[in-house]
N, C-alpha and C positions, 0 to 999 in steps of 0.2 A: 503362423509359420507357413512359409511357402513350401509346397511339396511338388515333386515332379509327376507323380501318378497318385490317384486316389481311387480306392475300390470300396464298394458298398456291400458289406456282408450282413447287413441288418436282416434279422429274421432267420439266419442260418445258425445252426449249432455245430459244436466241435465234431469233427475236425475240419469242416468246410471253410471257416475263415482262414485257418492256417494254410490249407491247401491252395486257396485262391491267392493268398499272399505269396506263397512259394512260387506259384506260376508267374505272378506279376514280377517278382524279383528277378526271375531268370531273363526277362526281356529288358532289364534295366542295366545301366552302366554303373561301375563302381562309384560310390559317393552320392548317387541320386537318392532322393527321399520318397518313400512310399507311405501314404496315409491309408489306414484301414479303419472303417467305421463298422461297429458290431453292436449287437444287442445281447450277445451271449456273455453272462457274468463271468464264466470260466475263461473267457478270452484274455483277461488280465494276466492270469497265471500262465495260460498257454503261450502267449506271445513272449513272456519273459523266458520261458524254457526254450522256445523256438530260437530266440536270439542267441542264447548261450550255446545251443547245439549247432547252429549254422555259422556263427561268427559274424552275423549281421548285427549292427548296433541298434538297440532299442533306445531311440532318442527321447521319446516322450510317450507317456500314457496319461489319459485324462478321462474323467467320467462327467458326462453332461446329461443330467436326468437319467433316463434309462438307456443311454447310448455310451459306448466305450470307444475311445479313439486311440489308435496306436500309430506311432510314427517310427518307421525303421529306415536306417541308412544302409544301402547295399554295400556289402564288403568289397 
């Protein structure tokens, strides 16, 4: 999937991946896609809640070995 911005939060624990995603989303236009790479297992649940609370769409979540990938569409 092609994304507009990708951020690497591997090695960071909650709440840093969410905070970095929030900051990145503020610089994006509506409809653009943000990919976040994380190693925090709790990020799966955290990004689901973040999307519900902010109105941004959680387009995809995947797990590749010990890495979690989240794709959000800016509202």
